[in-house]
C-alpha positions as a printed NumPy array, in Angstrom:
array([[  5.133, -45.999, -24.819],
       [  7.178, -44.466, -22.113],
       [  9.353, -41.533, -22.41 ],
       [ 11.363, -42.256, -19.392],
       [ 11.69 , -38.644, -18.518],
       [ 10.502, -37.143, -15.408],
       [  7.612, -35.411, -15.926],
       [  7.424, -31.83 , -17.469],
       [  7.443, -28.944, -15.034],
       [  4.69 , -26.671, -15.521],
       [  5.18 , -22.979, -13.737],
       [  3.021, -21.417, -10.984],
       [  2.29 , -18.699,  -8.862],
       [  1.003, -18.146,  -4.913],
       [  0.353, -15.483,  -3.758],
       [  0.344, -13.988,   0.731],
       [  0.101, -11.557,   2.701],
       [  1.389, -11.595,   6.232],
       [  1.468,  -8.887,   9.024],
       [  5.102,  -9.129,  10.411],
       [  6.333,  -7.845,  13.239],
       [  7.807,  -4.1  ,  13.152],
       [ 11.169,  -4.816,  13.479],
       [ 10.953,  -7.936,  10.897],
       [ 12.927,  -8.974,   8.845],
       [ 11.418,  -8.672,   5.161],
       [ 13.17 , -12.383,   4.124],
       [ 12.327, -14.753,   6.813],
       [  9.203, -15.496,   5.554],
       [ 10.501, -15.938,   1.972],
       [ 13.075, -18.407,   4.083],
       [ 10.49 , -20.152,   6.103],
       [  9.384, -21.323,   2.347],
       [ 12.645, -22.208,   1.481],
       [ 12.899, -24.456,   4.215],
       [  9.961, -25.982,   3.698],
       [ 10.232, -26.749,  -0.085],
       [ 13.537, -27.891,   0.678],
       [ 14.886, -28.28 ,   3.548],
       [ 17.654, -26.186,   3.898],
       [ 18.494, -22.669,   2.876],
       [ 21.87 , -24.732,   0.633],
       [ 21.886, -26.731,  -1.301],
       [ 22.951, -27.732,  -4.972],
       [ 20.277, -26.831,  -7.262],
       [ 17.806, -27.853,  -8.604],
       [ 15.617, -27.646,  -5.541],
       [ 14.455, -31.135,  -4.679],
       [ 10.484, -30.76 ,  -5.365],
       [ 10.314, -26.725,  -6.166],
       [ 12.591, -24.814,  -7.676],
       [ 11.134, -21.461,  -6.833],
       [ 11.526, -17.132,  -6.165],
       [  9.804, -15.762,  -4.002],
       [  9.636, -11.782,  -3.772],
       [  8.091,  -9.616,  -0.765],
       [  6.932,  -6.225,  -1.07 ],
       [  6.012,  -4.037,   2.569],
       [  3.861,  -1.635,   3.   ],
       [  3.348,  -0.652,   6.441],
       [  3.287,  -4.353,   8.502],
       [  2.158,  -6.049,   5.636],
       [  4.35 ,  -7.753,   3.777],
       [  3.016,  -9.267,   0.163],
       [  4.397, -12.231,  -1.185],
       [  4.96 , -13.678,  -4.432],
       [  5.995, -16.985,  -4.918],
       [  6.539, -17.961,  -8.904],
       [  7.539, -22.171,  -8.362],
       [  7.911, -24.738, -11.425],
       [  6.578, -28.078, -10.666],
       [  5.535, -31.364, -11.757],
       [  1.447, -30.615, -12.327],
       [  0.287, -33.935,  -9.754],
       [  2.713, -32.061,  -6.891],
       [  1.273, -28.658,  -7.697],
       [ -0.816, -29.039,  -4.183],
       [  1.826, -30.538,  -2.324],
       [  4.245, -27.348,  -2.683],
       [  0.797, -25.03 ,  -1.952],
       [  0.362, -26.931,   0.723],
       [  3.499, -26.518,   1.944],
       [  3.945, -22.697,   1.674],
       [  0.953, -22.273,   3.267],
       [  2.413, -24.69 ,   6.374],
       [  5.315, -22.172,   6.118],
       [  3.758, -19.006,   5.965],
       [  0.498, -20.605,   9.295],
       [  3.632, -21.268,  11.604],
       [  4.295, -17.844,  12.195],
       [  7.794, -17.511,  12.294],
       [ 11.186, -18.214,  11.101],
       [ 14.23 , -17.345,  11.065],
       [ 16.166, -14.715,   8.709],
       [ 19.618, -15.528,   7.289],
       [ 21.344, -12.653,   9.721],
       [ 20.026, -15.375,  12.611],
       [ 17.355, -13.643,  14.192],
       [ 13.665, -14.911,  14.292],
       [ 10.844, -13.224,  12.764],
       [  7.354, -14.07 ,  13.618],
       [  4.518, -12.525,  11.564],
       [  0.781, -13.562,  11.592],
       [ -0.907, -14.811,   8.162],
       [ -3.685, -13.011,   6.439],
       [ -4.499, -14.558,   3.343],
       [ -2.604, -16.808,   0.817],
       [ -4.085, -18.542,  -2.241],
       [ -2.888, -19.802,  -6.001],
       [ -2.458, -16.888,  -8.291],
       [ -2.159, -16.355, -12.182],
       [  1.24 , -15.947, -13.367],
       [  1.487, -11.933, -15.07 ],
       [  2.625, -10.648, -18.546],
       [  5.558,  -9.761, -17.186],
       [  6.737, -12.957, -15.181],
       [  6.463, -15.323, -17.485],
       [ 10.56 , -15.566, -18.651],
       [ 10.9  , -16.416, -15.061],
       [  9.06 , -19.476, -14.117],
       [ 10.813, -20.621, -17.584],
       [ 14.367, -20.103, -16.418],
       [ 12.762, -22.216, -13.206],
       [ 10.987, -24.759, -15.493],
       [ 14.438, -26.07 , -16.709],
       [ 15.865, -25.746, -12.958]])
């Protein structure tokens, strides 16, 4: 018997490292991910495909990105492909209107850490 409701979302993590231009905006790769997943920076919640949160930590020219997202398990591969595609393009507009370029060094699935469990659960409820 079908339940009639949408499939339950599960939570996932995705890590990536990019080499950012020296004057690049740390927010630009995350903005590119949001555009890839949502089609726009400005939309009513929830995110249409996968509610997500991107954190960026810069060390020199390298920017480590951690994307937490909630998605139907059948959509997980598509979400990861969109994240990779956004980062492989190598450029993005930052929220201030400037353009930042980068080079993707690495990207792939990552396990959720214990200290992150509450955040993805909030995403999954959206």
